N, C-alpha and C positions, 0 to 999 in steps of 0.2 A: 076594403076587400079582405073577407074572412079567409083564414088558412083551414086547411082539411084537419079533421079530428085525428088524433094520434090513436095508433092501434097497438096494443101491448099483448104479449104472449098470454097474460093471465086473463084475457078477454075484456080488459077494462077498455073503454073509448071515452076520451075527452081529455082532461087535463093531465100534466105530468104527475107520476105518482109522488106522494110525500116521502120526506126522508125516513119517516117512521116506517112506512111500507118497505122502503129498500133495505132499511137495516134489520126488519123481521125476516125477509127472505135470505139476506146474508148469514143471519144467525142460524136459520134452519138449515142452509147449505153447509155451514161449518159444524153443525151439531151431529150430523150423520157420522163422519169419519171418528169423532171423539167417542162417541157412544159405542162405536163398532170395535174401537180399540180397547175399550173398557170391559166390553163384554169377552173380547178374546182374551184380556189379562185375567179376568176372572175365572175364565175356563181353563187357563194354564195354571193358576194357583190352585184351584179347587181340589186337584188330587193330593197335592202337598198338605193343603189345610185339613183335608179329611184324614190322611194319615197320622198328622201330628195331633188331631183331636182324638182319634181312637186309640193310638198308643201312648200318648203323652197326657194330654189334658184330661181326658176322662179317668185313666187310673189315678192321676194325681188328685183329682177331685173326689174319686172314691176312696183313696188312702185317706184323705183328710176325714171323710165320714167314718171310716173305721177306726181312726185314732179317737173318736168321741164315743166309742163303744167299749163294752168289755168283752169284745170278740175273743173266744176261746180257741179259734182255729176250727174246731169240731164241736157241735152242739149249739143250743140257743144263745142268744146274747141280748144285751140291753142297752139303751142309750145312757151314759154317764156325764155327758157333757165335757167339761175341760179337767176332769178328775184324773186323767192320764198325765196331762201337762203339769197340774199344780203338784202332783206326787213326785216329779222329777227331782227337785232340789233335795228331796229327803232320801233319794235312792243313793246310797253310799258307792255302790258299784258302779253305777253310771257315772257319778261324779268322777270316781277315780279313773275310770276308762276316758273320760274327756281330758282330764289332766296328763295321762299316759300318752293319748293320741296327740296332744299338743306338745309335749316333750319329745316324741318320736318325730314329728313334723319340724320342730325347731332343729334337730340334729341332721335329719337326712336332706332337708331343702338345701341349706347352703353347701353341703357335701355335695350333692349331685351338681350343683351349679359350678362349683370351683373345679371339680374333676372334669366335668363336660366342658368347661371353658378351657382348661389346660390341654385336653385332647384336642378341642377345635384350633387352638393356636399351633398345635403340633401338626396338623393335617392340612391347615387352610391353604398352603402354598402348594401349587403344583410342582411336584418333585418325583422322581422315580420311586414307586411303591406307595404312593399316598393313597391310592384308590384301595389297595390292599389292606393297609393299615386302617383306614376308615372302616371297612368291611369288618375286620377283626375287633374294633373298638364297639360297632354296632351289634355284633352277634349276640351277646347276652341278651339284649332286648328281643331278638328275633326268637330265641330259644324259649322264652317265657319265664315268667317268675314262678309259677308252681313247679315246674321240672327242677328249676335251679334250686329251690327250697328242699326238695327231696334229695338233691345232691349234696347240699350242705349238711342235712341231717346225718348222713353217712359220713361226711368228712370230719365232723366234730365229735364223733362218738369217743368215749375214754377208751384208753388203751390201743385201739387199732385205727382210729380216724387219722387221716393224712395231716390235718392241722395240729393235732397234739404230737404226732411223731416228728414234724418238722421243728415245732416251737420246743419240744423237749431236747431236741439235738442242740438247739441253739440256746438252751438255758434260759428261755423265755417263759415257760409255763411247764407244769407237770404233765405227763403222759396220761395220767387218770383225770384230768379237769374235766368236769361235767359242765359243758357250756351251756346247755339249754335247760338246767334246773336251777340256775341262779338269775334273779330278775336283771341285775346289771349285765352280766356275761351274755344272757340271752339277747338283751337289747342291743347290745354291741355287735353280736353276730349278725343280728336282723339288719342293723344300719349298714354294715359293711355290704351284706348280700344285696340290699336294695340299691346302694350307691353304685355298686358294679353293674347291676341289671339296668338302671334307668339313666347312667351317664351318657350312654350312647346316643340315646334320643335327644339330650340337651345337646350334645356334640353337633348332631346332625342339624339341628335347628340353628345354632349359632354359626356353623360354618356356611350355611345358606345366607345368613345375614352378613357375615364378614365379606363373602365373595360379592355381595352387592355394594360395597364401599369402593369408590374409585380409586385406583392405584395412585393417581396423580395427587390426592390428598396426602397419601404418606410420603410421597417423594418431595413435595413442596416442604412438609414438616421436616423431613431429614435434612433437606438443604438449609433449613432455617436453624438447624442445629438441636432438633428436638430429640430427646432420649427415647428408648424403647417404652418406657413406662409413660412418658408424656404423650407419645403417639397413641398409647392403648387407653389412657385415662381421658384424654381430651378429644380423641377421633372416633376410636373403636366403639368404646362404651357409650357414648352419646348417640351415635348413629344405630346402636343395636338396642335402644330402649324397647321398642315394639317387640322385638325378638325375645330379649330378656324377659319382659313382661309376660309373654306367652310361655316361655320354658318354666318360669316360676309358678305360674298359675297352675300347670299341668301337674308340677311336682306337688304343690300344696294340695291340689283336689285329690291326687293319688294317695297321698299320706293320710288325709282325713277318711279316706275310704279303704285304708289298708286292712286286709282280711287274710289273703291266702298265705302270705309268709308267716304270720303269727299262728294260724291255724294248723299249718303243717309243721312248723318249728316247735312250737311250745303248747299248742291247744290252750293258750290264755294262761298257763301256769308259770311258775308254781302258785298254785290256788287261781286267783284272778288278778295277779299282779301284771300280766302282760296283755290283759284284754283290752282291746281297742274298742272304739265306739261301735264299729260295724260288727265285730265279734259278741259284745254284749246284747246288741240288737237281735242277732241270730240266735243267742242262747235264749233269750226272753221269748222270741216268736216260736221256735222249732223245738225247743228243748222243754221249756215251762209251758208253753202253748199260751201265752199272753199276747195274742196277735194285736189287741188294741193298744196296750201299753208300748209294745215294739215299734208300731207305727207311729205312735206320738213321737218316740225318739228319733225315728227316721225323719218325720217333718222337720223336726228340730235341726237335725244335721244337715238336711238340704238347705233350710234357712240360713245356716252359719256357714256352709261352703258358699253360698251364692254372695253373702256380705263380705266375706274375706276375699273372695275373687274380685268383687267390685271395687273394695279399697285398694287391693293390689293393682288393678288396672288404672285406678285414678292416680296412684302414686307414680306409676312407672310409665304413663302414657307420655307421648312426645308432646312438650309444652307448646311448641310452635305449630300443632295440629289440633290443639284444644279447642 
């Protein structure tokens, strides 16, 4: 006695469908939502990708093209290949600006971190007035470096500047000291200014990281007889590695791109002794009107900053999360 033929939704009549047919239908049913999610994701990412392409990728590619020409900013230009890059090692002012920028970075980066860390330790505990003190410490960063640079220009003037008046009464300097016309003194003034300006941001970053450390860890260490330095070196600093890496990377990038403070305080003088890399790029591009050569320097600077930041991140990243 034969059984009635099976009827399926796809119109087939007869034997049961093969496993291959069943798998194909399941694949098609599962493919729809995935494809839809991919389309939605592409639509959401498209505006950001378009923005980055227009304002970052295209200008960067165009800058690379300009660096391969003798672009005079105004007038005709021609393609010179890698000439702008190969001439950099022989550019004495550029080499000096590189060494001066490295020296400036080596001075202000640890100074900013140490002062910021000291301020963070002072305000990390919740005590009366701690919020006000944090605000006072962070206020120089809010005011802005350009404004504070103009303030310092007045404060260090010979004869009537407040710095000379105070130091002369303390017997530490002459009232006629010209701080901004001597390379060493100008560098010292600029480093003090930048440390005062940027330490507040480092403090804010470190305080956020310190407040994320469980208090139970400190209490357990205290019960075990750990000193203050042992708690800081073996608990706080290891747990703050990501925050420390971020603050140092910000400081190094800011130092490599230093411009405002030196332009306002010294104009690169005396001579070109306080020219930073960015200041010399500015001089070549907009004073000497050699935009191609200046762009080549800028490309080298971008690559150098990227490499330095990558090395810092790799050295300071949390080894447990590598």
